[in-house]
N, CA, C and O of each residue as an XYZ file, in Angstrom:
724
protein
N      59.520     10.207    -26.218
C      58.552     11.247    -25.866
C      57.204     11.029    -26.611
O      56.119     11.245    -26.072
N      57.348     10.586    -27.886
C      56.095     10.346    -28.623
C      55.319      9.219    -28.071
O      54.092      9.225    -28.167
N      55.980      8.210    -27.476
C      55.248      7.098    -26.850
C      54.454      7.546    -25.645
O      53.334      7.099    -25.398
N      55.088      8.462    -24.891
C      54.374      8.922    -23.706
C      53.133      9.765    -24.069
O      52.060      9.618    -23.486
N      53.325     10.620    -25.022
C      52.161     11.452    -25.432
C      51.042     10.620    -26.087
O      49.851     10.891    -25.930
N      51.499      9.580    -26.838
C      50.574      8.664    -27.448
C      49.804      7.895    -26.364
O      48.583      7.757    -26.435
N      50.554      7.390    -25.344
C      49.891      6.680    -24.236
C      48.914      7.550    -23.484
O      47.831      7.092    -23.119
N      49.270      8.784    -23.249
C      48.381      9.730    -22.471
C      47.080      9.989    -23.329
O      45.959     10.028    -22.822
N      47.331     10.163    -24.666
C      46.165     10.400    -25.467
C      45.229      9.190    -25.536
O      44.010      9.354    -25.554
N      45.781      7.997    -25.572
C      44.936      6.810    -25.557
C      44.238      6.636    -24.193
O      43.070      6.256    -24.118
N      44.991      6.926    -23.125
C      44.319      6.840    -21.805
C      43.189      7.829    -21.638
O      42.144      7.490    -21.083
N      43.375      8.990    -22.089
C      42.274     10.009    -22.082
C      41.133      9.566    -22.920
O      39.990      9.779    -22.516
N      41.351      8.943    -24.102
C      40.348      8.483    -24.991
C      39.548      7.337    -24.275
O      38.317      7.337    -24.286
N      40.211      6.457    -23.712
C      39.586      5.353    -23.034
C      38.672      5.840    -21.872
O      37.527      5.407    -21.741
N      39.193      6.706    -21.083
C      38.391      7.309    -19.983
C      37.121      8.026    -20.475
O      36.033      7.928    -19.907
N      37.348      8.737    -21.551
C      36.226      9.537    -22.159
C      35.181      8.581    -22.684
O      33.995      8.770    -22.415
N      35.558      7.610    -23.387
C      34.600      6.585    -23.875
C      33.864      5.846    -22.754
O      32.640      5.713    -22.763
N      34.640      5.381    -21.815
C      34.010      4.561    -20.711
C      33.007      5.459    -19.874
O      31.995      4.949    -19.395
N      33.276      6.691    -19.718
C      32.322      7.492    -18.924
C      31.114      7.858    -19.734
O      30.016      8.004    -19.198
N      31.317      8.012    -21.075
C      30.134      8.344    -21.911
C      29.163      7.198    -22.125
O      28.018      7.403    -22.526
N      29.628      6.003    -21.856
C      28.709      4.815    -22.012
C      28.139      4.344    -20.706
O      27.658      3.216    -20.592
N      28.194      5.207    -19.723
C      27.739      4.836    -18.349
C      26.283      4.684    -18.369
O      25.607      5.350    -19.153
N      25.739      3.815    -17.522
C      24.302      3.590    -17.354
C      23.691      4.569    -16.327
O      22.482      4.526    -16.096
N      24.516      5.465    -15.697
C      23.981      6.376    -14.739
C      23.114      7.463    -15.389
O      23.510      8.082    -16.377
N      21.968      7.674    -14.837
C      21.062      8.648    -15.383
C      21.359     10.012    -14.820
O      21.779     10.139    -13.670
N      21.145     11.027    -15.619
C      21.311     12.405    -15.166
C      20.154     12.707    -14.252
O      19.156     11.989    -14.197
N      20.328     13.810    -13.530
C      19.217     14.302    -12.655
C      17.931     14.640    -13.440
O      16.813     14.372    -13.000
N      18.145     15.230    -14.598
C      16.939     15.572    -15.432
C      16.219     14.316    -15.948
O      14.992     14.292    -16.051
N      17.011     13.263    -16.273
C      16.392     12.012    -16.669
C      15.619     11.358    -15.507
O      14.557     10.763    -15.689
N      16.215     11.501    -14.286
C      15.547     10.909    -13.151
C      14.189     11.636    -12.793
O      13.212     11.037    -12.342
N      14.234     12.955    -13.038
C      12.966     13.705    -12.828
C      11.964     13.339    -13.888
O      10.770     13.264    -13.595
N      12.390     13.113    -15.083
C      11.499     12.761    -16.168
C      10.838     11.332    -15.911
O       9.649     11.100    -16.130
N      11.749     10.408    -15.421
C      11.242      9.100    -15.093
C      10.250      9.136    -13.953
O       9.221      8.460    -13.990
N      10.564      9.934    -12.930
C       9.604     10.173    -11.818
C       8.280     10.676    -12.240
O       7.243     10.156    -11.830
N       8.297     11.676    -13.052
C       6.984     12.268    -13.534
C       6.241     11.225    -14.402
O       5.015     11.124    -14.339
N       6.974     10.474    -15.187
C       6.290      9.393    -16.022
C       5.633      8.384    -15.128
O       4.512      7.955    -15.401
N       6.316      7.982    -14.037
C       5.783      7.042    -13.050
C       4.517      7.596    -12.407
O       3.467      6.955    -12.371
N       4.667      8.807    -11.907
C       3.510      9.438    -11.223
C       2.317      9.545    -12.225
O       1.193      9.174    -11.887
N       2.570     10.047    -13.434
C       1.554     10.238    -14.381
C       0.826      8.975    -14.740
O      -0.391      8.960    -14.924
N       1.618      7.882    -14.839
C       1.000      6.540    -15.160
C       0.088      6.088    -13.995
O      -1.008      5.571    -14.209
N       0.593      6.308    -12.720
C      -0.167      5.953    -11.561
C      -1.481      6.682    -11.485
O      -2.525      6.096    -11.200
N      -1.408      8.057    -11.761
C      -2.547      8.873    -11.739
C      -3.599      8.430    -12.829
O      -4.800      8.369    -12.567
N      -3.107      8.144    -13.990
C      -4.011      7.698    -15.043
C      -4.631      6.353    -14.784
O      -5.813      6.120    -15.037
N      -3.765      5.440    -14.249
C      -4.281      4.004    -13.982
C      -5.308      4.011    -12.910
O      -6.207      3.170    -12.912
N      -5.209      4.952    -11.968
C      -6.157      5.019    -10.815
C      -7.283      6.055    -11.022
O      -8.022      6.328    -10.076
N      -7.435      6.636    -12.217
C      -8.422      7.649    -12.491
C      -8.419      8.750    -11.503
O      -9.480      9.154    -11.027
N      -7.337      9.226    -11.191
C      -7.161     10.364    -10.235
C      -7.277     11.648    -10.948
O      -6.660     11.815    -12.000
N      -8.046     12.589    -10.431
C      -8.148     13.961    -10.905
C      -7.144     14.802    -10.107
O      -7.111     14.690     -8.882
N      -6.363     15.599    -10.727
C      -5.363     16.369     -9.996
C      -5.714     17.852    -10.170
O      -5.847     18.348    -11.288
N      -5.866     18.570     -8.988
C      -6.145     19.949     -8.935
C      -4.860     20.713     -8.548
O      -3.970     20.192     -7.876
N      -4.819     21.948     -9.002
C      -3.611     22.761     -8.689
C      -3.801     23.597     -7.410
O      -2.841     24.182     -6.909
N      -4.973     23.653     -6.908
C      -5.186     24.353     -5.622
C      -6.336     23.728     -4.834
O      -7.146     23.001     -5.408
N      -6.419     23.990     -3.558
C      -7.424     23.407     -2.739
C      -8.710     24.094     -3.026
O      -8.741     25.323     -3.084
N      -9.827     23.335     -3.217
C     -11.139     23.967     -3.354
C     -11.557     24.694     -2.107
O     -11.096     24.330     -1.025
N     -12.397     25.698     -2.186
C     -12.785     26.426     -1.035
C     -13.704     25.637     -0.126
O     -13.650     25.803      1.092
N     -14.565     24.766     -0.698
C     -15.389     23.964      0.137
C     -14.782     22.644      0.400
O     -14.133     22.102     -0.495
N     -14.939     22.072      1.566
C     -14.309     20.795      1.924
C     -15.197     19.601      1.505
O     -14.883     18.449      1.803
N     -16.253     19.886      0.844
C     -17.158     18.851      0.428
C     -16.442     17.835     -0.559
O     -16.768     16.648     -0.588
N     -15.503     18.337     -1.321
C     -14.839     17.470     -2.301
C     -14.114     16.315     -1.606
O     -13.864     15.286     -2.235
N     -13.771     16.464     -0.316
C     -13.081     15.344      0.380
C     -14.007     14.151      0.481
O     -13.580     13.049      0.136
N     -15.201     14.285      0.912
C     -16.160     13.235      1.109
C     -16.699     12.756     -0.229
O     -16.889     11.552     -0.403
N     -16.952     13.642     -1.178
C     -17.732     13.240     -2.397
C     -16.788     12.445     -3.354
O     -17.260     11.494     -3.978
N     -15.581     12.764     -3.485
C     -14.811     12.110     -4.556
C     -13.415     11.640     -3.948
O     -12.559     12.446     -3.584
N     -13.276     10.308     -3.876
C     -12.048      9.825     -3.357
C     -10.843      9.920     -4.344
O      -9.697      9.672     -3.969
N     -11.145     10.287     -5.608
C     -10.120     10.318     -6.584
C      -9.658     11.773     -6.979
O      -9.187     11.993     -8.095
N      -9.804     12.728     -6.058
C      -9.327     13.978     -6.309
C      -8.129     14.350     -5.388
O      -8.266     14.339     -4.164
N      -7.074     14.647     -5.924
C      -5.832     15.010     -5.236
C      -5.477     16.400     -5.590
O      -5.790     16.837     -6.697
N      -4.829     17.147     -4.704
C      -4.343     18.425     -4.948
C      -2.840     18.340     -5.122
O      -2.188     17.760     -4.254
N      -2.267     18.849     -6.126
C      -0.801     18.942     -6.295
C      -0.326     20.286     -5.763
O      -0.635     21.343     -6.315
N       0.431     20.216     -4.675
C       0.889     21.446     -4.017
C       2.052     22.039     -4.784
O       2.568     21.429     -5.720
N       2.453     23.213     -4.390
C       3.536     23.925     -5.035
C       4.903     23.153     -4.902
O       5.772     23.314     -5.758
N       5.087     22.335     -3.851
C       6.239     21.556     -3.646
C       6.261     20.349     -4.535
O       7.332     19.775     -4.729
N       5.155     19.926     -5.086
C       5.074     18.697     -5.902
C       4.374     17.599     -5.167
O       4.167     16.536     -5.752
N       3.998     17.770     -3.941
C       3.266     16.757     -3.227
C       1.930     16.596     -3.713
O       1.280     17.613     -3.953
N       1.382     15.370     -3.907
C      -0.051     15.074     -4.247
C      -0.676     14.715     -2.985
O      -0.204     13.817     -2.287
N      -1.812     15.432     -2.623
C      -2.423     15.278     -1.334
C      -3.982     15.053     -1.527
O      -4.649     15.770     -2.273
N      -4.501     14.017     -0.806
C      -5.941     13.855     -0.731
C      -6.257     13.524      0.729
O      -5.680     12.616      1.327
N      -7.214     14.313      1.286
C      -7.631     14.106      2.642
C      -8.703     13.089      2.645
O      -9.742     13.302      2.020
N      -8.514     11.988      3.315
C      -9.483     10.885      3.335
C     -10.492     11.135      4.492
O     -11.705     10.992      4.334
N      -9.939     11.504      5.624
C     -10.766     11.765      6.834
C     -10.163     12.866      7.591
O      -8.984     12.815      7.943
N     -10.972     13.920      7.869
C     -10.409     15.151      8.518
C     -10.119     14.958     10.045
O      -9.622     15.870     10.705
N     -10.431     13.790     10.565
C     -10.129     13.517     11.925
C     -11.134     13.971     13.001
O     -12.276     14.291     12.673
N     -10.745     13.999     14.206
C     -11.661     14.324     15.304
C     -12.014     15.817     15.275
O     -11.146     16.665     15.476
N     -13.300     16.135     15.021
C     -13.686     17.540     15.008
C     -14.375     17.979     16.300
O     -14.989     19.046     16.338
N     -14.284     17.185     17.337
C     -14.976     17.518     18.640
C     -14.235     18.803     19.210
O     -13.135     19.163     18.791
N     -14.912     19.428     20.157
C     -14.414     20.686     20.767
C     -13.056     20.431     21.432
O     -12.161     21.276     21.390
N     -12.924     19.243     22.049
C     -11.692     18.962     22.757
C     -10.640     18.265     21.876
O      -9.661     17.700     22.364
N     -10.882     18.329     20.583
C      -9.950     17.593     19.678
C      -8.555     18.269     19.618
O      -8.418     19.491     19.671
N      -7.608     17.455     19.512
C      -6.209     17.962     19.379
C      -6.041     18.546     17.979
O      -6.277     17.849     16.993
N      -5.655     19.755     17.881
C      -5.252     20.323     16.553
C      -3.782     20.655     16.624
O      -3.224     20.988     17.670
N      -3.202     20.549     15.482
C      -1.728     20.601     15.333
C      -1.285     22.041     15.557
O      -1.826     23.000     15.006
N      -0.264     22.125     16.403
C       0.435     23.407     16.630
C       1.878     23.215     16.459
O       2.355     22.082     16.531
N       2.637     24.290     16.228
C       4.112     24.155     16.118
C       4.712     23.505     17.366
O       4.295     23.769     18.494
N       5.676     22.671     17.130
C       6.441     21.960     18.169
C       5.690     20.819     18.759
O       6.240     20.193     19.665
N       4.430     20.448     18.335
C       3.701     19.302     18.727
C       4.399     18.045     18.243
O       5.021     18.055     17.181
N       4.309     16.986     18.987
C       4.821     15.706     18.502
C       3.793     15.002     17.719
O       2.647     14.909     18.157
N       4.148     14.484     16.546
C       3.243     13.772     15.601
C       3.707     12.324     15.546
O       4.890     12.062     15.328
N       2.814     11.406     15.735
C       3.069     10.001     15.581
C       2.315      9.498     14.339
O       1.100      9.301     14.368
N       3.045      9.305     13.290
C       2.419      8.828     12.030
C       2.372      7.338     11.957
O       3.311      6.657     12.372
N       1.295      6.821     11.435
C       1.146      5.423     11.045
C       0.865      5.452      9.564
O      -0.017      6.186      9.119
N       1.559      4.707      8.827
C       1.423      4.734      7.355
C       1.595      3.414      6.704
O       2.213      2.504      7.256
N       1.037      3.301      5.503
C       1.332      2.259      4.557
C       2.078      2.923      3.405
O       1.550      3.828      2.758
N       3.236      2.496      3.162
C       4.053      2.901      2.035
C       4.021      1.927      0.936
O       4.195      0.732      1.173
N       3.794      2.394     -0.331
C       3.811      1.511     -1.443
C       4.408      2.222     -2.669
O       4.387      3.443     -2.822
N       4.915      1.381     -3.483
C       5.571      1.982     -4.785
C       4.374      2.230     -5.757
O       3.257      1.745     -5.574
N       4.692      2.984     -6.745
C       3.676      3.354     -7.709
C       3.636      2.447     -9.015
O       3.049      2.804    -10.037
N       4.277      1.305     -8.893
C       4.400      0.411    -10.079
C       3.033     -0.232    -10.317
O       2.135     -0.153     -9.478
N       2.902     -0.865    -11.469
C       1.661     -1.458    -11.864
C       1.237     -2.564    -10.824
O       0.073     -2.618    -10.426
N       2.144     -3.392    -10.419
C       1.844     -4.358     -9.337
C       2.558     -3.873     -8.124
O       3.703     -4.241     -7.864
N       1.852     -3.013     -7.351
C       2.411     -2.285     -6.282
C       2.644     -3.276     -5.149
O       1.890     -4.227     -4.938
N       3.807     -2.981     -4.381
C       4.163     -3.696     -3.206
C       3.974     -2.734     -1.993
O       4.358     -1.565     -2.037
N       3.376     -3.275     -0.932
C       3.358     -2.488      0.331
C       4.683     -2.655      0.968
O       5.122     -3.779      1.210
N       5.333     -1.577      1.246
C       6.756     -1.626      1.773
C       6.687     -1.568      3.307
O       7.430     -2.275      3.988
N       5.760     -0.693      3.869
C       5.681     -0.552      5.286
C       4.195     -0.601      5.684
O       3.311     -0.270      4.894
N       3.966     -1.002      6.864
C       2.613     -1.148      7.299
C       2.393     -0.347      8.626
O       3.357      0.056      9.276
N       1.136     -0.134      8.999
C       0.914      0.663     10.161
C       0.471     -0.151     11.328
O      -0.117      0.417     12.248
N       0.698     -1.423     11.371
C       0.246     -2.202     12.474
C       1.394     -2.273     13.518
O       2.567     -2.129     13.173
N       1.031     -2.495     14.778
C       2.025     -2.467     15.822
C       2.804     -3.814     15.977
O       3.748     -3.927     16.759
N       2.364     -4.788     15.214
C       3.066     -6.062     15.260
C       4.391     -5.866     14.430
O       5.468     -6.232     14.899
N       4.296     -5.314     13.254
C       5.550     -5.112     12.430
C       6.385     -4.035     12.948
O       7.609     -4.131     12.849
N       5.823     -2.984     13.510
C       6.524     -1.778     13.932
C       5.995     -1.390     15.329
O       5.184     -0.470     15.429
N       6.434     -2.072     16.413
C       5.875     -1.849     17.712
C       6.127     -0.431     18.297
O       5.351      0.079     19.105
N       7.196      0.145     17.870
C       7.557      1.523     18.355
C       7.458      2.459     17.181
O       8.339      2.537     16.325
N       6.307      3.193     17.173
C       6.096      3.979     15.984
C       7.062      5.141     15.971
O       7.445      5.666     17.017
N       7.472      5.557     14.709
C       8.315      6.742     14.648
C       7.538      7.979     14.994
O       6.334      8.038     14.744
N       8.154      8.919     15.535
C       7.513     10.186     15.848
C       8.401     11.343     15.416
O       9.609     11.179     15.249
N       7.786     12.536     15.233
C       8.604     13.729     14.825
C       7.929     14.893     15.374
O       6.736     14.862     15.674
N       8.716     15.988     15.521
C       8.148     17.281     15.960
C       7.764     18.093     14.779
O       8.527     18.317     13.839
N       6.502     18.538     14.876
C       5.981     19.377     13.717
C       6.809     20.614     13.575
O       7.115     21.289     14.558
N       7.171     20.911     12.367
C       8.017     22.013     11.838
C       9.479     21.858     12.183
O      10.232     22.816     12.004
N       9.925     20.734     12.658
C      11.337     20.430     12.814
C      11.778     19.624     11.655
O      11.649     18.400     11.699
N      12.300     20.227     10.594
C      12.549     19.526      9.329
C      13.693     18.540      9.388
O      13.954     17.848      8.404
N      14.397     18.453     10.533
C      15.477     17.459     10.642
C      14.971     16.124     11.041
O      15.713     15.145     10.960
N      13.651     16.018     11.501
C      13.205     14.750     12.026
C      12.368     13.926     11.149
O      12.116     12.765     11.470
N      11.913     14.446     10.051
C      11.095     13.592      9.133
C      11.200     14.141      7.696
O      11.882     15.134      7.440
N      10.550     13.510      6.834
C      10.588     14.010      5.416
C       9.762     15.266      5.242
O       8.836     15.538      6.006
N      10.119     16.024      4.222
C       9.350     17.214      3.836
C       7.903     16.896      3.550
O       6.987     17.664      3.840
N       7.744     15.723      2.964
C       6.383     15.390      2.548
C       5.505     15.102      3.775
O       4.327     15.454      3.725
N       5.949     14.529      4.803
C       5.188     14.272      5.982
C       4.904     15.542      6.721
O       3.794     15.740      7.214
N       5.903     16.424      6.810
C       5.764     17.735      7.432
C       4.670     18.523      6.753
O       3.838     19.142      7.417
N       4.666     18.504      5.405
C       3.692     19.264      4.592
C       2.342     18.653      4.725
O       1.356     19.378      4.857
N       2.245     17.325      4.698
C       0.965     16.607      4.757
C       0.248     16.863      6.109
O      -0.950     17.144      6.122
N       0.938     16.771      7.181
C       0.350     16.988      8.455
C      -0.134     18.449      8.644
O      -1.037     18.711      9.439
N       0.480     19.386      7.904
C       0.021     20.790      7.895
C      -1.436     20.836      7.364
O      -2.274     21.587      7.864
N      -1.698     20.017      6.346
C      -3.061     19.978      5.736
C      -4.018     19.151      6.608
O      -5.211     19.447      6.686
N      -3.497     18.149      7.239
C      -4.306     17.182      8.005
C      -4.856     17.862      9.284
O      -6.058     17.793      9.537
N      -4.021     18.494     10.064
C      -4.373     19.435     11.165
C      -4.865     18.760     12.475
O      -4.537     19.210     13.573
N      -5.638     17.699     12.335
C      -6.352     17.127     13.468
C      -5.922     15.738     13.826
O      -5.447     14.964     12.995
N      -6.111     15.439     15.127
C      -5.829     14.122     15.594
C      -6.709     13.127     14.873
O      -7.882     13.397     14.618
N      -6.141     11.960     14.538
C      -6.911     10.850     13.931
C      -7.300     11.202     12.430
O      -8.202     10.585     11.863
N      -6.618     12.173     11.836
C      -6.948     12.446     10.428
C      -6.167     11.437      9.576
O      -5.171     10.864     10.019
N      -6.651     11.234      8.332
C      -6.058     10.279      7.393
C      -5.997     10.922      6.053
O      -6.942     11.587      5.630
N      -4.896     10.734      5.375
C      -4.712     11.245      4.000
C      -4.008     10.232      3.167
O      -3.384      9.309      3.691
N      -4.099     10.390      1.855
C      -3.340      9.647      0.850
C      -2.413     10.697      0.208
O      -2.854     11.790     -0.147
N      -1.149     10.354      0.069
C      -0.201     11.285     -0.571
C       0.633     10.572     -1.540
O       0.907      9.386     -1.357
N       1.064     11.235     -2.583
C       1.994     10.825     -3.583
C       3.260     11.623     -3.378
O       3.200     12.848     -3.478
N       4.393     11.029     -3.101
C       5.560     11.747     -2.677
C       6.650     11.638     -3.766
O       7.156     10.542     -4.007
N       7.006     12.707     -4.400
C       8.195     12.724     -5.312
C       9.461     12.531     -4.495
O       9.514     12.906     -3.324
N      10.457     11.958     -5.099
C      11.639     11.562     -4.349
C      12.330     12.696     -3.677
O      13.007     12.464     -2.676
N      12.215     13.904     -4.146
C      12.915     15.038     -3.537
C      12.236     15.427     -2.163
O      12.851     16.094     -1.331
N      11.016     15.009     -1.969
C      10.323     15.259     -0.718
C      10.338     14.110      0.230
O       9.933     14.241      1.385
N      10.792     13.002     -0.232
C      10.794     11.746      0.544
C      11.836     11.540      1.568
O      12.525     12.483      1.958
N      11.974     10.360      2.008
C      12.980      9.991      3.028
C      14.296      9.749      2.452
O      15.283     10.141      3.075
N      14.430      9.130      1.300
C      15.708      8.703      0.696
C      16.027      9.511     -0.475
O      15.460      9.230     -1.531
N      16.862     10.479     -0.433
C      17.240     11.391     -1.575
C      18.134     10.689     -2.527
O      18.437     11.218     -3.597
N      18.591      9.456     -2.162
C      19.509      8.774     -3.113
C      18.670      7.944     -4.101
O      19.214      7.467     -5.097
N      17.444      7.770     -3.871
C      16.536      6.972     -4.732
C      15.685      7.922     -5.489
O      15.177      8.889     -4.922
N      15.511      7.675     -6.771
C      14.676      8.516     -7.672
C      13.329      7.872     -7.825
O      12.682      8.079     -8.852
N      12.879      7.125     -6.894
C      11.625      6.465     -6.880
C      10.531      7.248     -6.139
O      10.702      7.512     -4.949
N       9.450      7.622     -6.759
C       8.335      8.243     -5.999
C       7.464      7.185     -5.313
O       7.307      6.091     -5.856
N       6.892      7.476     -4.132
C       6.116      6.518     -3.361
C       4.798      7.093     -3.047
O       4.605      8.308     -3.075
N       3.861      6.204     -2.737
C       2.585      6.578     -2.258
C       2.428      6.185     -0.816
O       2.992      5.179     -0.387
N       1.689      6.938     -0.068
C       1.469      6.660      1.366
C      -0.033      6.891      1.716
O      -0.691      7.816      1.241
N      -0.508      5.972      2.584
C      -1.765      6.261      3.317
C      -1.312      6.557      4.694
O      -0.699      5.715      5.351
N      -1.608      7.778      5.163
C      -1.017      8.329      6.378
C      -2.132      8.640      7.397
O      -3.127      9.286      7.067
N      -1.943      8.169      8.632
C      -2.794      8.641      9.789
C      -1.915      9.208     10.835
O      -0.779      8.775     11.025
N      -2.447     10.194     11.528
C      -1.613     10.829     12.575
C      -2.258     10.872     13.934
O      -3.481     10.957     14.046
N      -1.475     10.815     14.929
C      -1.872     11.056     16.303
C      -1.029     12.335     16.758
O       0.127     12.488     16.364
N      -1.604     13.160     17.526
C      -0.897     14.437     17.969
C      -0.725     14.346     19.469
O      -1.667     14.092     20.220
N       0.491     14.560     19.869
C       0.784     14.631     21.327
C       1.143     16.061     21.669
O       1.934     16.679     20.957
N       0.593     16.597     22.724
C       0.865     17.968     23.047
C       2.105     17.999     23.990
O       2.535     19.074     24.409
């Protein structure tokens, strides 16, 4: 009987030690790593981060290094507000959005992961605006601010708003949209 209890105690001890020495990061550590990566990218690129959208839209044209950090954690910069003509398509609920984007990681030597040309991706992905099952939360939120056909924005996407919730890597995107009615 003593041998069985001794064996069980040793088994428990081995399991306890092996799990405590795991290389798996906790969720809090992943969030800290993500914020460190984003902060380093912001600093390296001399980006100014605002906590709310300025009332005048002049900041878009005047300074390419101003981003707004939204309540969800998305970093957003409108590069081009798109087609402002009277007949321009503006985004409405249930419109189909065709995004073209360049995706890149935020590392020091960044790699472009996806591109927006039709040679690499001849059939562009599309999603329905406000249908959260069809695209990432980040794209849905970004097109809300973009609003017009042919608009372009740069966004920094924390992993919780991105496409792959299993990866704790934040990504940057240069995003252009077409709106289909």
